[in-house]
N, C-alpha and C positions, 0 to 999 in steps of 0.2 A: 465380468464386473458390470454393475448396473449404473447407468448415468441418467439423471433426471433433469429435464429442461422445463422450467416453469414460466418462462417469458417468451414471447415471439422472437425467433431468430431465423436467419436465412437458412433455407433447406440444405445448403452445402455443409453446414455444421453437422447435421444429422447424418448425411451421407458419408462424411469423413469418419465419424465415430463408428458407424455401422461397418465400414470397410476395415476398421481396425479390430473388429471382432467384439465390440461392446454391445450390450443390450441397452438400447436408448428408449426412454419413455418421454415422449413429448406431450406435456400436460400444461400448457399455458392457461391461466385463468382459474387455477385451483383455489378453493377457499382455504383459509388458514387451517381449519380443522382437517380438511382432506390432505393438505400439505404435511401436517404432522404424522398422519397415518402412512403416507407414501414414503417419507424420508427415512423410515426405519431401516430399510434394506438397501439403501443407496450408497454407492462408493464415491460418486462425484455429482455435484450439482452445478448447473449452468443457469445464470440469471442475467437479466438486464437491470433496469431501474425500478421495475414494479414490485418484484418479490422482496419481502423483508426477511432477511436471514437473521433471526434473533438468537439469543442465547438458548432459548427453549428449543428452537429448531436444531441447533448444533448439538444440544444435549440428547435430543431424541434420535438423531442420526448416528447411531452407535458405530456404523461401518464407514461413516463419512471421512474421506481422506482429503478431498479437494473441493473448494468452492470457486468457480470461475465466473467472473463478471465480463460479459461481452460489451465492453465499454471501458471508460476511464475511471469514473468515480466508484468508490466502494462504501459510501456512507449508508447504503441500505443493508450493509453486512456488518455484523458485530465482530470486527476483526479481533478485538481483545479476547472475546469469548472463544473465537475460533483458535487463536493461538494457545489459549489455556487448554483447549481440547486436543491440540496437536494437529489441527486441520490447516492445510495450506490454503491461503486466499490469494488468487491471482486475478489480474485484470489485463486489458489490452489497450494501454494508453495511446499507442501510436495509430491505431486503426481509424480513429475519427478526428485526427488532428486537422487535416485540411478542411473537412466539412465544417468543423466548429469555427475555424479561422475565417472561412468564407462567409459563414452565417454572421459572424461578428461584424465583418465589413459591410454586409448587407444591411444589418441593423444600424450601423453608423451612418451609411448613406441615406437610408430611409428616414432616420431621425434628423439629419442635417437638412433634408429637402422636403420634409413633411409629406412624404409620399402616401402613407396610409390615410392620413387625414384628408388630403386632397382627393384621393380616389373616392373616399366615402362621400365627400361633398359632391363630386361629379355624379355619383350614383343617385343622388337626390336631386339631379337635374339643375345643379347650381354651377356657375362658372366664376369662381372666386380667386382669380389669379393673384390679386394684391394681398389676399388674406394669407397665402401660403408661401410668402417669400422666405427662402431658406438661407443657408450659409455654405460657403465652400469649405472643403477639407484642406485645400491647398494653403500652406503656410501656418496652419493651426498646430498647436502642440497636443500630441496624444500622450497621455500618461497610462502606462500599462502596469497593473499590479500583478506580478507573477510572470516572470519571463521564462516559463517552461516551454514545452513543445508548441502548444497552441499560442501562447503569448509571443513566441519568436516568429511564428508564421504570420500573426497579425501585424507585428512590427515590420516585417518585410513588405507586406502589402501596403501598409500605411506609408512607408518610405517611397514606394512607387507613386503614391499620390502627392509626393513632396511635402508630407507633413514632417514636423520635427517630433521625434519620438524619444521620450524619456521613460524610464522604468524603475520600479522598485522590486528587488528580489534579494532577500537576505543571504542567498547562497551564491550570488554572482559578483564577480569583481568588476571594476571599471574596465579592465582590459578585455574581459569576456564580452561585455556589452559593445565595446568599440569595434569588435570584429564584425558585428552585423549593423553597425551604424547607430547604436542606441546609447544614450547617456544614462548611466546608473546613478540614481539619486536616492536621497532619504525620503521617507514617506511624506513627511510634512512639506518638503520641497515639491514633491509631485502634486500634492493637493493645491498648493499655491500657484503653480505654473500651468497646470493643464487646462486646455479648453474642452477636451474630451477625456474621460477616464474610462478605461475598459478593464474589467476584473477577470483575471485568469488564475487565481490562486486556488489551491485545493482547500476543502473544508476541513479545518482542524479546530482544536480548542482555542488556538490563538487567533484564527481568522474569523471565527464565528462572530457576527455582528460588528466587524472591524470598521465597516463604513456606516457609521451611525451619526448621531447629532454632532458630536465633537469633531469628527472628521469632516463632515459636510460644512461645518462652520468655518473651516480653514480653506475651503475651496474658492476658486475664482468665481465671482458672481456670474450666473448664467451657464455654468459648466453643464455639460451633458454626460450622463452616466449610462454605461452599457454593462449589462451583466449576463454573460453566457456561461458562467461557471457554476456556482451553487447559490441558491436563493438565500440561505442562511447567512451568507457573508455580508449581505446588504440589509440594514435595518429598514424595513419597509415603512414603519411608522414615521421614522425620522426623514425618510426620503419624501413621503407625501407632504409632510410639514414644510420641507425645503422647497418643494415644487409649488405649493400654495403661496409661499412667501416670495417666490421668484428667485431664490438663491440658486436653485437648480433649474436650468432652462429646459431640460427635457430628459427623459429616461427611456432606454430601450431594454426590455426585460424578456429574456428567454426562460428564466428560471424563477421560482418563487419559494418562499419558506414553506408554504403548504401548497401541494399540487394535487389536483387543479385548484387555482386560487378563486374558488367560487365566492362571489360577493365582495371581492377585494376592491376597495375604493380607488386603488391605483388604476384599475382598468377603466374607470370613468373619467380620469383626468385627461384633458385635451392634449397635454404635452407628453403623454406616455404612449409608446407603442409596445406591443407585446406579441410573443409567439408561444405556443404550448410545448416548450422544451424540445425545440427542433434542431439544436446545434449539431447533433450527430445523425440527424434523420435525412440521409441521402442514400440512394441505392448503393453507391460505391462504398460508403462507410459501413453500412450494415453487412454488406458482403465481406468486407475486410475483417471486421471484428468477429464475425461468425466463423470464418475459416481459421483465423488466428487462435481463437479460444479453443476450437476443436483440436488443433494440433498441440496446443499447450497442455490440455487435459490429457490427451492420449500419451504424450511424452512423460508427463508426471506419473500417471498410473502404471506405465510400463518401465519406469525408472530409466528413461533415456535422457532426462534432464528437466530442470525446472526453470521456466522462463516467465517473466512477468509477475513473480511473486511479490506481494506487499508485506509478507510476514515471515518468509522462510527462504531467504537467499542461501542460508546455510545448507539446505538440502542439496543444492547444486554441487557443492563441494563433496558431499557424502557419496555422490554417484561415481566419483573418480576412482578407478580401480586401484591405483597406487596407494590411496589413503585408507582403503578398507581394512587392511590388516591392523593398522594403528587404531582405527575406530573400534575394532573388536578388542584390541588390547586395552583401550581406554575404558570400555564398558566392563571388562573383566576386573580391571583395577578398582572401578567403582563398586562392583559387587563384593570384591574382597574387603574393601573398606567397610561396607555395610555389615558384613559378617563379623569383622573384628572390633569395631569401635565400641567403646563404652562411654556412656554419658550422652548429653545432648550436643548434636553437631552444630558448631558455630561457624567454622571457616573451612573452605576447600580451596587449596592452591594447586593449580595445574601448571606445570612447567615443561618446557621442551628444549632439546638441544638439536641443532641441525636446521638448515635453511628450509628444507622441505616441510618440516613440521611447524616451523614458525608461521608459515603461510596459512596453516589450518588450525592454529591454536584455539580460536574461538569454537570451532567445530569439535575439536577434541575435548574441550571442557564440557560441552553439551553431552558428549558421549559418556564422560565420567559421571556426570550427574544422572544421566539415564540409568547407568548401571547401579548407582546408589539407590535411586528411588524405586526401581523395579523390585528391589528386595524388601522394601518396607511399605509400599503403597499398593492398594488394590486397583487404583484407577490407571488407565492407559498412560504410558510415558514414552515420549519420543524426543528427537533432537529439537523440535520446535518448542514444546512446552516445558521441557526440563529446566531451562533457566528461569522460566516464570514461576515454577513450583518452588525453586530455591529462593527466589526473591520473596514470595508470599510467606515462606517459612522462616524468613529472617536469616538465611544462611548466606554469608558473604562469600562470593566467588572471586578469587584473585588469579590473574594470569601472569606467568613469569617466563622470560626467555634467558636461557643460559648460553654462554659463548661456546663452550665445548665440554665434552666429557672425556675423562682420562682413558676410557677403554672403547667407547662406542661412538659412532658418528651421529646416530639418531637415538635419542632417549626421551621417553615420556615419564614424567614424575608426577605423583599425586601425594600431596600432604594434606592431612586433616587435623583440625583442632576441635576438641569437645570441651565441655566444662570440667573434664576429668583427665584428658590425656592429649598427646600430640604424636602422630606417627607419619612415616613417609614410605611410599612404595615406588620403585623405579622399574621400568620395563622397556623392552625393545623388541624388534622383529628381525629374526635371522632369515635371510633370503626374502621370499615373498609371502610366507605364510606361517613360519615357525615363531609363535608368540612366546616370549620368555619374561619372567620376573628376574631381574638381575640384582636387586638389593631390596632389603626391608630394614628400615631404621638404620641404614648405613652398613648392615651386614651383607657382604657380597655372596650371591648364589646364582645358579643358573637352573631354574626350574619352571615348569609350565604352571599357569594359574590353576589348572585343574588339580595338579598334584598338591599344590599348597592348600587349596580349598579342602581336599580330602583329608590332609593332615590336620587341618583345623577342626574338622568335624569329628575326627577319631581320637583327638588328644585333648587333655585338659590344660596342657601347657599353652601359653600365649605365644604367638609368632611361630617360629620354626624350631 
């Protein structure tokens, strides 16, 4: 298999993939046109933050199975388009956690003590001690927006400085925050109470531009803002206005809406310090993420497991040996449905009996949909994009759990409804590999899907 790397990564990434037997093409700095030519025969792609993995790239990469980001953010990858194409997107969120947290603290200290401005003054042969009087972090309130891995590490370091730490995270309870000494608050409360605000949220449609004019107007006067997450979360125009009015006392920015931020007026403001997206730029972090993404890509391509996926956790379940016979059963039931149904498909209901199958119900429903669509579509279909295809075609997918079956401990049921009919198929697995249809529309039988399919093709009668 061929693996393309289009951004600079630590050499260990290449060494690991070569040792696994892959053909690795290390081509950082490719033009977009060259990129589209090379991606055609590639099985996996590894990028950092520079390469833009667009829908066109994903469409052109006909053999593409995995896109790996050696880092945390995946906003340079069209994840929706990848999912639609059935391509796994994975990242390495833990590899640069410490580096980003330490950079955040560096920015916080530099902002509090005016270190960059004082150094620049000293380089100009001036000695302006009174001009650069700073503030202590001790006793100040730090508001963290997003208490994930990086936010948590920042909180721990701030607590060591004896700051009071409050945080907003819609997924965390008060009890979770208390375990690390952080008070979980509402967003407006955080704005009103914080002396320093540090942003650590992922970039989503909800967080894009969330720190804008309205949010900044609620902040304590003189608040300091730190952004080492994603530039688009902070409205730069609103920030500049608040800085000029004195409502914001200073800003430390490692990320920008447009990178590099050539000509940005923020860079000329005396109360702004900035770095060129250095949060993860330590030797240790780059080595960690390179090794991590190499192992993740190799494991995914060799079907040893899927780790770090942002769109395909379901694939991890599919690799389990014990579920594979039922996945095959689910696909065959889907194909049977596609052969038999009359009219436009409206609803597919997938039901299971047995604890083992309940744990894999979502995966089994994807397998049923894969079986259906493979019979009627020319495009590639897999467990990742099958639910997306169903949603796009207006097909309702329902999941159902039964308490027990009168004859079998584990049963997979597929019911469909069209604008003309409604039918149901039930199946199970005998032993580890003997796949059987046990009933159709309530009529009990014990036959293989292959026999039933052959009967359908050679008979004008519906059903059995």
